[in-house]
N, C-alpha and C positions, 0 to 999 in steps of 0.2 A: 531342547528342553529349557524352558524359561526358569531362571533362578532369581531369587530375591535380591534386589539391589541393596548394596551396603552403603554406598555414597554416591552423590551427584557432583559432577565437576562443572563449575560455572564457566570455566574457560572453554572446555571441550563441548559444553552443553549436552552432556550425556551422563546417564546413570550407569554405574558399574557394579557387578556382583563381586564377590570376594576374589575370584580368580582373575578377572579382568582389571581389578583395581591395583594389582601388584605393581605394574609399571609406574603408577603415580607414587608409589611408596619407595621405588628404587631409583628410577631415572632422575638425575638432578634437575633437568628442565621441567619435568612433569611434577616434581615435588613442590614447585613454586605455584602450582595451580591451586585455586580456591576450592576446597572440598567441603560439602555440607551434608547433612542428613538427606537421604533420598527424597526427592520431590518430583512431582509431575509437572509438565508444561514448563520445561526449562527455557523455552523461547520467550516466556513472559518476563524473564530476567535480563533480556537483551534489549537495548534501546532500539526502537523501530526506525529511528531516523539515522543513527550512525552505526548501527549494528555493533555496538560495544556493550560491555557488561555494565549494568546499572549498579554503581557502587557509591553514589553520592545521593544526598537528599537535599532538595531545594525547599528551604523553609518559607521562602516568599510565596511559591506556588503550591507548597505542600504536595510535592510529588518526587518520585525517584528519578535521577538523571545519571547520564554517563559523564566521563571526563570531558568529551568533546562538547557536550551541552553547555558546560560552564564557560566555553569559549565562544558560544553562539547566543541563543535566545536567553540563556540564564547567566550571561556574563556579569551582570551587575547585581545578581541576586545573592542572598545569604544561603550558601551551600556548605554542608558539613558531611563527613563520611557517614555512611549508613549506620555503622557500628555506634558512632557517637549519638546519633539521633535515637537509635534503638535504646541506648542506655537511659536517656532521659524519659523516653516513653514508658520503659519498664518501671521506672520510678513512679510515674503517674499511675500506671496500672496497679502497682502495689498499694498506693494510697486509695485508689478507687475500690480495690478488692477489700481493703480494711474497712471502708465505709459500708460496703455490702455486708460484711460479716457483722458489723455493729447493728445494722438494720435487722439482720436475721435474728440476732440475740434479743433485740427489742421485741420482735414479733413473737419469738418463743416465750418471752416473759409475759407478753400480753395474753397468749394462749393459756398459760398457767393461771394468770389473773382471772380470766373469764371462767375457767374451769372451777377455780376456788369460789368465785361469785355464785356459780350454779350450785356448788355444794352447800354454801351458806344459805342460799335461797331454799334449797331442798330441806335443810334443817328447820328453817323458819316455817316452811309449809307443813312439815311433819308435826312440829310443836303446836302450831295453831290448830291443825286438824284434831290432835289429841285433846287440846283444851276445849275446843268447841264440842267435841263428842262428849266430854265429861259434863258440859252444861246441858246438852240436849237430852242425854240419857236420863236425866232427873226430871224431865218434863213429861207431860201426858202424850198419848199417842197422836193427839191432834197436831203436834209440831214435827212429826217424823218426816213429813215431806219437806219442811223448811230445813231440817238437818241435812237431808240428802242434797238439797239444792246448794246449801252453804259449802259443803265439802266439794261439790262439783265445781263451784266457782273458784275455790282455792286451787284445786287440781288443774283447772283450765288455765289459771294464771301461771302456775308453775310450768305447765306444758308450753305456754307462750314464751316464758323465760328460756326454757330449754331450746325451743325452736329458734328463738333469736340468737341464743348462744351458739347453736349448731351452725347457723348461717355465718356468724362472725368467725367461728373457728375454721369453717370451710374456706372462707375468703382469706383468712390469715395463712392457712396451710397452702393455699394456691400461691399466695405471695412468697411464702418461704420456699416452695418448690421452684418458682421462677428465679428467686434470688440465689438459691443454691446452684441452679443451672448457670446463672450469670457469673457466680463466683467460680465455678469450674472453668467456664470459658476464659475468665480473666487469668486464672492460675495457669491454664494451658498456654495462653498467649504470652504471659510474662516469662515462661520458661522455654519458649521456642527459640531455636537458633536460626529460624527462617526470618531474616530481617524484613524481607519484602512483604511476606504474609503479615507480619506484625503491624507494619505501617499501613498496609491496605485494609486490615481488619480493625485497626485501632479506633477510628472514628465511629464505625458502625456499632462497636461494642460499648465503648466508654461513653459516647455522647448520646446514645439512645436513652430517652427518659425511662427511669425505673418505674415499673408498674406497681407503685405503692401509694398508699394514702395515709393521712395523719390519723393514727389510732389513739392518741394521747387522751382525748376527751370521750372516747367510746367505752361504755361499761354496760354490764348487765344489771338491771334493777327490777326487783319485783315489788309489787304494791299490795302486800298481804295485810289485811286489817280485820278487826272484829266487828266492822260496821254491819255486816249482814246478820251476825249473831244478835247485835244490839237491836236491829230493826225487827227481827223475828220475836225476840223475847219481849220487846216493848208492847207487842200486840196481845200478850197473854193476860190472863185474869190476875187479880191481886194476889192470889195464892202462889203465883210464880215469882213474886217480887224478891223473895229471898235468893233465888237462883240468879235473878237479874243483877243483884248487888255484887255478884262475883265477877262480873265482866270488867269493871274498872281495874280490879286487881290483876286480871289476866292481861289487860292492855298495858298497864303500868309496868308489869314484869317484862313484857316484850319490848317496851320503849327503853327500859334500863339497859338493854343490850347495846345501845348506841352511846353509852357513857364515854365522855372524853375527860382528859386531865386538864383542868382549868387552873391557871395561875394568874394572879393579878399583875398588871403591867404598871410599874412605878412611874414610867415616863408619861402616863396619861393621868395620874392621880392628882386630884385637887389638893392644894397645899394644906387644907385642914383635915384631910383623911390620913390615917396612920395604917400602914400595911405591915404585916408581920414579915420576918426575914424570909420565910419560905413562900410568901405570896399567897397564903391560903386563908388569912384572916384580915378583917377590915374593921377599924374603929374610926370614930370621928372625934377629933380634938376640938378645943374651944378657941384655939388661936392658930393662925396659919403658920406653917413652917417655911423657912427660907430654902427653897428648892431651886436648882438650876433651871433656866428657861428651856422650854421644849415646845415645839410647834404642836405636838400631840396633847399637851397638858390642858385639862379643863381648868379654867380660872373663874368662870361665872357660876357654875353649879358644882356641888360636891359629888362629882362622878369619877368613876374609874372603870377601865375596860380590862378584859382578859388579854393576855399576851398574844394568843393565837386566834386567828379568824378562820371562818369556814365558808367556802363559796359553793359547796355542793353536798349532796347526801343528807344525812341526818346526824344530829348530835344532841346530847343530853347531859345535864349536870345538876347537882343538888346543893342546896345551901341551908345550913342550920341557922335559924333566926330566933332561937329561944331567948326570951327576955327583951326582944326588940320592940320598939313602939313606932318607929318611922324608918322605912326603907323603900327603895325601888329595886326591882329585879327584872331581868329580861335579857334582850339582845339589842344591839345597835349597829347601824352602819357607820363605818369610820368617817369622821368629819360631818356627822349630822348637825343640823343647825336648829331646827324647830323641834320642840318636844312633842312629837306625834308620829304615829305609824307612817303617815304620808311622807314624812321627811326622814325616815330611817330610825325610829325608836319604838320598840315594842316592849312595854313593861307593865307589870302589875305593881301597884304601890300600896303601902300600909301607912295609915295616919291615925293618930290618937290611940294607938295600942290595939284597936280591933276593927278599924274601918278600912275596907279594902276596895280599891278601884282598879279598873282596867284603864290605863293611861291612853286615852284617845282624845280627839278634838273636843268631844263633849263629855268625857269622863263617865264610865259606866260603873255604877255601884254594884259590888258583888256581895251576895248573901251566903256566908259560910256557916256551917253548923257549929264549927269550933275553930279556934285559932290554930293554924298550922305551926308545928315546931320545926318542920323541915319542908322546904319547897323544892320541887323538881321542875326544871325548865327544859322543854323539848322543842327542837326546831326540825322541820321537814322542808328542805329547800325545794324539792320537786313539787310538793303539794302546796307550797306557799303558806305554811302554817306554823304558828308559835303557840305552844300549849303550856299550861302551868298546872301542877298537881300537888296535893297534900300527900306527901310520901307516906307518913305514918297511917293516915286514914285511908290511903290508897284510893283517893277520890279526885275527881277533876275539878279544877278551880275555874279556869277560863281559857279560851283559845281565840287568837287572832287568825282569821281564815282569809283566803283569797289574796294573800300578800304577794307582791311582786318584788322578789329579791334579785337585784342586779349587781350587787357588790358583796364583798366579804361581810359576814356578820360576826360580831364580837360579843361575848358575854358582858353584860352591863350591870353595874352595881352603883348604889347611891345611899348615903346615910345623912341624917340631920342630927345635930347635937342638941340634947337637953339633959337634964339631970337624970332622967329615967331611961336614957337610951345609950348607956355606956357599954353594954354588952357587945361583943363583936359579932359580925356576920362571919360565918365559917363555911368555906367551900369544903364539903364533906365527900369522902370517898363513897362511891355507890355500892350498896350492899345488894348483890343480885339474888340473895336468898330471902328477900322480904316475903 
């Protein structure tokens, strides 16, 4: 009757059950034998050339050797006891396993991030569907088909987002499963007492490329908009214009969800501009201040930028300009040279109290029904668009479209001094209940 082996003797090259192991625990000569946890193929632990126990490791040839090997082919090589080499390899295993655990945590965090993006996208979809339904239900039966098509487009976009997210999550979960398996292998190997197995398995486990890719720039993004509603309503009769006027309010309300906290950067401020201590207000003085030199500081134009730049996604901020007669508002690429969109500056400007221009190479005159008291600036990096809104009138002022953003964009402000332009520009908190 076969019994389970309790230990293997490297000297006797045999595995023993509890009963047959007793002589090794009693007899003094046998007590000096090397006992390890039971293993198969003990002959693999014997040098095939000298028939001696493999108890040394040759670092030069990266292989296990016996004592006689060090007097022959490996005489001039760097050899150490197996136990010493295993100690160093276990330390390496610990570091590798820690890295694997870190990657697992990053992947789990990414899964949560994608799921949150899907939830936010779902809320956007639900909100836009509800708003569009509210508009369409007030219209005649002639637009029922347009309403159904609009909802279908939104739902299809959301389904596409979910399908994309499911694919990302599935791929991440596959990576996590593989990384967990790898982590288990590393843990088991780092705790083994079988030195030969550790060394023979080390390279195949540790040096095998990890099946992972860079997820840092991957995100789920939906492109829901009221464009289809606008297109449908624009085709209706004049009697529907009242409903049409509700759409800018709906769109501005959605855009305001991307509001960011903007603070002026004193390191970029022109010497004649005066910033409040909290960085939320901007005035223009009549004489330049003595400011420390800074490579970021504007010295030719009365410009100042926001502290934080944005290289992806969407962002929105609002500025109160009550009482102002001259200003520039918009966004700019850091280090722009020429005052035009082609060179990194997208702004709307006010001159002479009520004359508005879009600042381009040929300057576009804007016709506004009334003077805005608060201006909203919205940037969509993915769509390449910078838009301006009259917040109180809930109306659109102007949009730069087809822009190619390749660098961070910073909120941009400019003032000119005259006796009637002393009121400050104020970066205002966004009221989402407009």
